[in-house]
N, C-alpha and C positions, 0 to 999 in steps of 0.2 A: 545530544541523543546518544544513548549508550549501546544501541544495537549495532553490531559490527558485521554480522552475517545474515544474509537474506537468501531465501530459496524462492526461485521463480516457479509459479504455478499457473495453470490455465485460468482464464477469466471466470469460467463457470465455477471452478473449485474455490476461487477467491471469494466470489459473492456468496457461495454456499457457506463459507467459513465466517464471513463477517455479517451476513444478512440478518442473523438473529441477535447481533450485538448492537449496543447503542454507540455506534461509531459514525464519524463524519469526516469527509476528506478536508484536509487543510493544505491548500496550495502553498508551495514554497516559492520564495522570490527567485527571479531569474528567468532566463529564456529556455530554449530547448536544451535537453529534454525537460518538459514540464513534469514536475514531481509533486505528488500529493501524499502526505502521510495520513492514514486513517486512524484517528485517535478517539479514545473514550472521553467523556466529560472530565475525567480526572487526569487526562494527559497521557494515558498509556497508548503506545503505538501498537496497533494490531495488524497493520498492513501498509503497503506502499504501492502506488501506481505510478508508472512512468509513461507519459505520452510521447510517442515518437513523431518526428516531423513527417517521416514516410513510414507507413506500416502501422500495425495495431498497437494499442496500449499494452504494456507489459505489467504484470501483477506479481507482487512478492509478499511473503510472510516472513516474520523473523524466524531464523533457523531454530529448530527444536520445538516450535509451536505447532500444534495440530489444528 
């Protein structure tokens, strides 16, 4: 994966930004924190969600992407 910088955003903003895109979460292997990359069918990563053991899931978009 070539994305090195992520910007955390609120859940509502995250789902507003990916809601109209053809993206699906792909869970990454491993334990906590559970991480999913939201990818297009062509493999472009448009976002990332990180589930916390305690607390809410955190959402990120690649830096520089609106």
